[in-house]
N, C-alpha and C positions, 0 to 999 in steps of 0.2 A: 450314834448309830446313822449317820446321814449322809457319807461318801458313797459311790459305787463299793459294793464291800464285794458284792461278785468276781470282780476283780481280779481279787486277790487273798481269798478267802483259800485258809482249806477246810474244809466239808465235810464231815460225818456220816455216814452212813447206816443208820441202825434200820436193819432187817426186823423188823417189832415181833415176831413171832420166836427168831434164835437171839434174841439180845439179853433179858433178863426175863425173867416170871415173876411177876408181884402176889398173887392165886397162890402160888401152890399144881397149881392145874398141868402140868409140864408145858405149856404154851404163852414163852412170851407172851407183855404186856404195855400196856404206858404204865403202869401200877411199876412195872419194871424194869421203865428207862427214870423212870421219877426218882425211882428210888437207886440209881447208878449213872444222876448226874455228876456225881462226883470224878468219876472214873473220865469222862466226855470234858470236867472242864479241868484237869489235871494233865490232857493230855495237852489243851491249849489250841483248841479245837477252835472256827470259830462260826462255823454253821453246821447242823443236823440236817441232813435229808431222813425223812421216816418216809420206805416206802409202803404202800396202801393199807391200813387198819379201817375200808369201810365196811359194812354191812355186806357177804357175801359170800355164796354157797360154799367155796373153794375149791373149783375147778379148782384153779388154777392159782391155787395159793396167796389168794384175794386180787391179784389181779382182775377177776371177772367180777364185776363192782355191781352190787345193784341199789344202792343206793350214792353216790356223794357227797351229801350232807348229813352224811350219822358215824356212829362208832361200831364195827360189828361186839359181841359185847362176848369175845374169849379176850380181844385187846380190852373193854372198857366201857365207856359214855362218852358221850363228847363234851361234857363237863373233865375229864379227867385230860381231852385233850386239850382243855384249852387251859386248864394248870400244869400239864406238861409246857406248852407256847409262856406262858407268863410265871413260869419258878425256871427256863430259860433262858428269858430274856431276862434274869435275876443276877447268873450267874455271865451274861454277856454271851451267850451262845443266839446266834438264829433255829429259825423252822422251815425245814419248805415240807414243805405235803404234796406225797405226788398224784397224781390225775391222768386219769386212760384214757382219753377221747376216744379213741379207734371202736370202742366195743364195750357192751356193756354184759353184764350176769342177765341170760335166760333166765333168772327170776325175779329181770327187773320190772317194774310194772307197765310199763314201756311195752316189751316183748312179752309180757303175758296177754297184753290185752292185741296185739297185731297174730300172736299164736291164736285163743281161742275166735274171733270174726277178720275172716278173710276179709271184709268189706270195712275192720278200723279201721281210720287214719291212722294210724299207731304201724301201720307195715310199710308207709310210707317213710316212714326217721330205720330202716332199717331197708337191705339189699332181698324183696322177696322175689324173685322169678317164678313163673308158669312153665311150666313143660313139659315130658312124659323122659328127658333127659336131664344131665347136672347141667345146668348154663357153661359151665366150663371145667378145664382141665387143669387149672391152674392146685399148684404143690402150697400144702399151711405152712409158715411159718413153724411151724413144730411137724409139720410131717404130714404127711394123709390129702383126704381129699377136702377143699375149703366150704364144700355145700351138702348139707344137709336136704332131705326131704320132707317135709310135714302132712300130719295127716290128712289136710285137703289138695295136697293133691303139689302146693308147691314147692321151694325151692329159698330159703336161705344162707345167707354167705358168713362162713365166719374162715378169715384170715389164722387163728388158733384155732384153740378146740372147739366143736359145734355148749358148749355153753355162751362159748362168746361170741355174740351174735354182732357183727360190724354196721357202726351207724350211718347214717348217710346224710356225708355232711355237707351235701348241695342242700339242705332241709333247715331252711332258716331257723325252725323249730330246734334241731339241736342244736346251730346256734350259738343262738339266746338262750338256750340251758344251761351250756359251759359257760360263756361269760355271766350269768348270774352264781355258778359253784367258780368263777375265784371269788368273784366276790365275796361267797358266803364264808369262805377263811381267808380272805386278805379282813373281812369286816372283825375273823377273831383274833389278828393277830400274827398269820401268819407272814412271813417275809421272801418266802419264795415262793415258785410252784413249779416239781419236776413232771416232763411231760412225755409219758411211755409213747412208744413208739411215734414219733413226732410225725416220719414221713410219709405214715401209711392212709392218713382220713381220707382222702379222696381218692377218689375210681375209675376210670373211663367210662362212663353209662353203656358203652354200646362193648363192654365186656367182649374185651378184644382176646385170643389166648398171649400169652406171652411167647414174644420173636425178639430173637435177641438184635435186629435192622434196626427194631421199633421202636418207639418210645413205651416202657414199660406202666402196662393197666393197672397196678395200684401203687410203685416205689415212688415216693417222690416230684407229682404231679405237681404244676406251676403252682394251681388251687388252692392249694397246701395255705401259701405263703398268707394269704389273704385271710386266712384264719387267724396266724399268729401276728397279723399286721393289728386283727377284730383288739386280741388278747394286750396286743404291746399296750393297744389304747388306757385299755381295763387300768394294768400295769401303771403304766405314767397317771391316772387317776390320785391313786396310794402313794406314792412317789419312795424309788428305792426298793420296788419289791423286783425282785428276781422271777424271769424268765429262762426254764434250763431245760434245752430238752434233748432228750432219749434221738439222735440224728444217725441211723448205721449208713453210710453213705460211702464210698470209697473216692468219688472225684473230690478234690479239693476244692474245687470251687462250688461246686454242687453243694455242698456240705454251707461254707462261706457263706451264703444264702441268704440261709437261715440265721445270720447275726449280721443281719446287717442294719443300719442304726431305728427301722421304721419295727422287727424285730426281734426276735428273743436275747435275753444277754446275754447266753452263754451257751455252749453245747459238747457232749462228753463227746472228748476224743478218740472216739473209735479206734484211730489209726497210729497211734499211741500203744495202748490199751496190749493190740495186738502184737505188736514189729517186735523179732529177737532180738533175742539177749547180744547183740554182735553190732561195735561200732562202728561200722558205716549203714548203715539199714539207719539202727536210732538214730543218727545223727542228720541222716536225709530224711527221719519221720520229724523232724521235730524243726526243720528251717520249714516240709511243706504245711507245717502246721501255725508255724508262727508265721508266715507267710500269708497264709491264708487268712488269716487273724487281721493281722496288720491291714490285708488290703479293704476291710470293710469296718477296722477302728474300732472291735473285741477282741478281747480280752481270751487266750488258752488255756485250756483244761489240761491237766494230766490226771491220767490212773491207771492204774494196772489190775486193779481187781474188782468186783463189786456181784452181787446177788444172780451171777447169769452164766461165770465164767471160770474156770481151771486157776482153785487160789494161786499164788506164784511161786509160794514155796514149790507146790510141786511142780508146775508148771515149766521154770529157770532149770531144775534138777533134771529133764527129761534132753536126748539126742537135740529133738527140735523144742526146740523156746520159744515160737511163735504160735500164737492162738486165734483160732478158726472154729466156727461151730463146726463149720462142714468135713472141719478132722479129729474135734473133739471124742477121744478113747479114753474112757474108762482105762486101767490096769498093764498103761504101760511104764516102760522100765524107769522109778526115777531114782534119785539120788538128794536126799530129802539132805543133807551134808551142802553136797550143791548148790540146791537149787537157795536152802537159807540164805549162805553167803549172797548168792547174788543179790537175794530179795533186798537185803539189807543193803546191800551197795543201790539196788532200787530205790530204794527207800533216801539216799539223800541223793539219786539224778532227780524224782520226781518231784522235794521240796524243796529241789533249787531253781528251777525254768520259772521264766515271767512270766505269771498267772494263777489261776485257780489250779490246784489239789485237791484231791478227792480221796478222800481212805476208806476203807469196805473191814466195816466192823469183823475182829479177827485178825485184819489184814496188821493192827501192831502187835500183834502173840504172833503172829508168825506160823499162827495154824495150816496145816497141811489141809489139801480138800483130801477128804473121806472117800476112798474110793469100793471099801468090801462092806456098805452098806448092806442091809439083808436084802432080797426083793421085799418080803410079807411088810419092809421101813417105809419104801421110798411111794413117796406122793407125789413126784412135779410127773404131772402129762406128760413132758421131752420125751419121759423115759421108757412110757410105752407109747407113743408114735415116731419115735426117733431109734430106741435101741440106746439110748444115753440121754443122760436128764444132768440135773445139777440141786438137786439134792446134798451131793457130796463136800457143796459153800457153805449150804447154807444149815451146816450142823449147829447145835445151839452152843453159845459160847460159855468155856471152861471160868468161870472165876476163883473158888474157894478153894481147898479140900486134897484131895489126894485120891479120887473114885468120882464117877459122876454120883451126882449129879454134878460138881464142884462147883454146890452153891447159883447153880440158877434155878435153882425151885424146885417142883415136885418131876419127874420121872419124865423125861427132855422127850419131847415130840421123832427125833432121832436122835438114833443113839450116839451117845460121846464117847470115843477109844476112851480104852487104859492109860494109856499112853502121854494124855493132855496132861497129867496127874504136873508137869514140870512146866506145862503151856499157862499157866491157873494165870490173872493180874495178881492172886498176893502171893502166888511163885515167884513171877518177876519181877512187880517195884521193889525199887532198891537191889535190884543185880546190878550190877554197872554193866555187866558184857548178853543183857537181855536185848528183847529184840524192844521189849516194852518200854525201855531204860529211852534205846535209844532213838524213839520216835518219838515221847517228849525234848528229849532232848533235842534233835533234827528239828520239829516243828519250831520251838523255842524260839533257834540261831535262827531263822526265816526272818529276825528282826534286819540283817543284816543284809543282808540280798537286795540291794539299789539298781535301777537302772535299768535296761533290755543286756541281751546277753551280743555278747563279742564270743568268738571261734582262737583261741588259744594255739599253737606248730603244739601237736602233741607224736608220741610212738605209732607206729600202727597199730589196730585193735584198742584203743583209749578215745575217750575222749575227753576233754579240756577246755572247758569256759571260763568267761571271766561272768560278770554283776558287778560293776565299782571294783573295787578292791578286790573284789573277794574271786577266790579261780576256784573252777568244781576237780578234779576228776577220775574219772572209771577207767577201773580198770577191765577190756570186757576180753583181756584176750589170758595167752596160756600161761603167760611168763612175767617176774616181772616188768617191769616202767621205771626209767628216774624220776625223783618234783619235782618240780618246777621250783625256783626260788623266792625263798617266801619266807615271809618275817614270821609267824607262829600258823601253828596249824587249830583252825574252830574244833573238828570233829572227823570223824572216822569212823565205818561202819565195821574195820577190824584191825586186829593187830598191824600196823605199819611196821616191815623193815629199816635199820636205818639209811633215810635218803630216799626208797625205795618203794613202789606202790606193785602190790601181791597183785595177785592174778580174781578178777571179779572181787575189787572190793575198790572204796570210793573215797572220797579225798576232800573237806572243805580247807583254803588253804586263806592265809591274810597275806596276802603280795608283799612283794617290798616297794614304798613308795618313788618312783620313776621310775 
């Protein structure tokens, strides 16, 4: 466990409230994760990233944190978290914890003091402004206004919900606090830190309105890089700890700046996540990512889903297979059979590219987005503020049985579809045609892939590339294409016709020598 493991790891995202429920209250917890480590180990993954498990009023599913140094009772205890880290290490799995530096909960002691007394020094740790009018017309990340007025007449900034006041990162007390939080988790054995909303921390103190012709007042300000240089120095004190950023930026050069040798080790490749199922677009996306990462000596990451976005089985079955929050809509017609076939091929694509791959829980089961949740069950604040939400990809996992709760634990906090009985871990285990067994085979087979990617000539609508003596061919067209000459087939995402690759299918081939 000494090399730069994050460069080529398969990292599995655990969304704890929906992974497994160990105490029967209907909410997933650390006990549930510990009880299901065999599933994670059996997948062959190298690390887990655990979404926030900290004390929180849960205004935003735990991303409104009141204490970064403890665990919310709904998930367990700090001792449980440390036991999970130790048990995961014992089976060769590293643990990445989630840190949310842009904001805290309105229940955080700092904000409670700031709210209670206009003269409190804690006001300087946030963005309070006086005035009869709202300081800016900025729109929030979940929609809506970004300022809330308090009883004494001041306004405070929150780029997300009012329960998530933004921190003032120009204040040295904020900077010192988070460096101490990093040390707290590294001291307890955490192998990495996933950084939420990593590009948002600093704001222009002049609070200008957003003007496309001017620098953005709170996205990707240059001062953010000073934060990550200081964090990198902390991580380097511990050796072989990874800092992984959630960096949503359209410009490859701005994105790559976060991965310079003295900043973050890795960042999520959202360009790839949102790319349409189209060969030309996908090849251009892969080329952009590899060029950007090579320029700063970093390793690329590949991801097709997470706790915020439409599940691939659903998205790839739509007429528009790209993803963006601006176009996220529920109820769009979806061909789940087509989406599943493409998601299987996408697994072989994602897990074969040079760099690290991320798998979101349930992706390995081929779970679709749940788009018919009753209004009264929904909990995502994005749903209330934008009219579309993220609950559909957060429905608790099905483990066993033929009816809900499918071995999850108690009655799940979000209802599971009855049709998931064929998608449980138990139902798919041992079935050579299942999505789960495909993921197990593919992750295991990654060891045959070595070296950089080189593109191979291929038919229109198809991707073909080689790494050493292994070729990967992905047919994204609507017609079969011939396979290149090869010695053996290593694995395929679906049935192959004699000598040809069917539409929406991928294959790994051992090339002939010479």
